[in-house]
C-alpha positions in Angstrom: -22.1 -27.7 -4.1 -19.4 -25.1 -4.4 -18.0 -28.2 -2.6 -18.7 -31.3 -5.0 -18.0 -27.9 -7.7 -14.4 -28.3 -6.7 -13.1 -31.5 -5.8 -15.5 -32.7 -9.6 -12.8 -29.5 -11.3 -9.6 -31.8 -8.6 -10.8 -34.4 -10.7 -10.9 -33.2 -14.2 -7.5 -31.1 -13.7 -5.8 -34.5 -12.6 -7.3 -36.4 -15.4 -6.5 -33.6 -17.1 -2.5 -33.8 -15.9 -2.2 -37.2 -16.9 -3.6 -37.3 -20.3 -1.3 -34.4 -21.5 2.0 -35.7 -19.4 1.7 -39.2 -21.7 2.2 -37.4 -25.5 0.4 -39.6 -27.2 0.7 -42.7 -24.7 -2.1 -43.8 -23.3 -3.1 -44.5 -19.5 -4.7 -45.9 -17.5 -8.3 -44.9 -16.2 -7.3 -43.8 -12.9 -8.7 -46.7 -10.0 -12.5 -46.1 -8.1 -9.5 -46.4 -5.1 -7.0 -42.9 -6.7 -10.7 -41.3 -7.6 -11.4 -42.2 -3.7 -8.2 -40.4 -3.0 -8.8 -37.3 -4.8 -12.0 -37.1 -3.4 -10.3 -37.0 0.1 -8.0 -34.7 -0.2 -10.4 -32.0 -2.3 -12.7 -32.5 0.6 -9.3 -31.9 3.5 -8.3 -28.9 0.9 -11.7 -27.2 1.6 -11.7 -28.0 5.3 -8.4 -26.0 5.6 -9.7 -23.5 3.5 -13.0 -22.7 5.2 -11.8 -22.5 9.1 -8.8 -20.0 6.9 -11.4 -17.8 5.8 -13.4 -18.3 9.0 -10.6 -17.5 11.5 -9.4 -14.0 9.4 -13.4 -12.6 10.0 -12.8 -13.4 13.8 -9.5 -11.9 13.7 -11.7 -8.8 12.1 -14.2 -8.7 14.0 -14.9 -5.5 15.3 -14.8 -5.6 18.8 -11.0 -6.6 18.5 -10.8 -3.3 16.5 -11.9 -1.1 18.6 -10.3 -2.6 21.3 -7.0 -0.6 20.7 -8.8 2.6 20.6 -11.3 1.7 23.7 -10.7 0.6 27.3 -8.7 0.8 30.4 -5.1 2.2 30.1 -2.4 3.4 32.8 -1.2 6.6 31.4 1.5 7.4 34.4 5.1 6.8 33.1 7.7 8.2 31.1 7.4 8.5 27.6 9.2 9.0 24.4 7.9 10.5 20.6 8.5 7.9 18.1 7.3 10.3 15.4 9.4 13.6 15.8 12.4 12.1 18.3 12.2 15.1 20.2 9.4 14.8 22.4 9.6 12.6 25.4 6.2 13.2 28.5 5.5 12.2 31.5 2.5 11.6 33.3 1.2 11.0 36.9 -1.9 9.6 37.9 -3.6 11.4 41.0 -5.9 10.2 43.5 -8.7 11.4 41.9 -7.9 8.7 39.0 -7.1 12.4 36.7 -3.3 12.7 35.4 -0.8 15.2 35.8 1.1 16.0 32.3 4.4 16.9 31.1 5.6 17.1 27.3 9.2 18.3 26.8 9.4 19.0 22.6 13.1 20.3 21.8 13.4 22.7 19.2 17.4 23.5 19.3 19.6 22.2 22.3 18.9 25.8 23.8 15.0 26.4 24.0 12.2 23.5 25.0 8.6 24.1 24.4 6.8 22.9 27.4 3.6 21.4 27.8 1.7 21.2 31.3 -1.8 19.1 31.0 -4.5 18.3 33.3 -7.0 15.9 32.4 -8.7 12.1 33.4 -8.4 8.9 31.2 -11.8 8.6 29.6 -11.8 4.8 28.7 -15.5 4.9 26.8 -13.4 7.4 23.8 -9.7 6.4 25.0 -9.0 9.9 25.4 -8.1 12.1 27.6 -9.2 16.2 25.8 -7.8 19.5 27.5 -8.7 22.2 27.6 -6.3 24.1 29.6 -3.2 23.5 28.3 -1.0 25.5 29.7 2.2 26.6 27.7 5.4 28.6 27.3 8.9 27.8 25.4 11.7 28.3 27.9 15.3 29.4 26.5 18.7 28.9 28.1 21.4 31.1 27.3 25.1 30.6 27.2 25.6 30.5 30.9 23.0 28.4 31.8 19.8 31.0 32.8 16.5 30.2 31.7 14.0 32.9 30.1 10.0 31.4 29.8 8.8 33.2 26.9 5.1 32.3 24.7 3.0 31.4 27.4 -0.7 30.4 26.8 -3.1 28.6 27.1 -3.4 25.2 24.6 -5.9 22.6 24.1 -5.9 19.2 22.7 -5.7 15.4 23.3 -4.2 12.8 24.3 -5.6 9.4 21.9 -4.8 5.8 22.9 -3.5 3.7 20.1 -2.7 -0.1 21.8 -0.4 0.8 23.8 0.8 4.0 22.3 -0.7 7.5 22.5 -1.4 9.8 20.0 -1.4 13.6 20.8 -2.5 16.0 18.9 -2.4 19.6 20.1 -3.5 23.4 19.8 -0.3 25.0 19.9 1.7 21.9 17.9 0.6 21.6 14.0 2.9 18.4 14.5 1.0 15.5 16.0 3.5 12.6 18.3 2.9 9.4 18.2 4.4 8.0 22.0 5.2 4.5 23.9 6.2 4.3 26.6 9.5 4.0 27.9 9.4 3.3 32.1 6.1 3.5 34.4 
């Protein structure tokens, strides 16, 4: 029904446009061949529209969207934070499948916050969550001597977002978004 209305509308508009452009001059009635050609063009346009709508519907299926947030992901390697541009992360995969992760967050030229995290990545949830992360602040004086302070336990999670990792930690108000730089 919609297709027939679309074709009929196209024909009416075509005929109106032909008569409007001619002013008071009489325009000959369209030939049956011209009408058939207009119908075929309208059907081709309708088919293209239907295919485009179908492709868009398939591209936004929930399964496709979920793949960015769940599933397998290798966290091993070096990562940089896209948000702060001051954080880096190194992750090593253990034989048992768990990860040792170290996050360095530069506070200044002489001070760095460091998180040491251990956890298992869960492909079902797309997360590596932890409750016993070690947090500390490392400060260097002008002679290169290191002082460690502010040691405490933290909790948080790394969440898969496509090929990136979103990070939230109880000790850090800023959420990080890490991209892998090397294996």
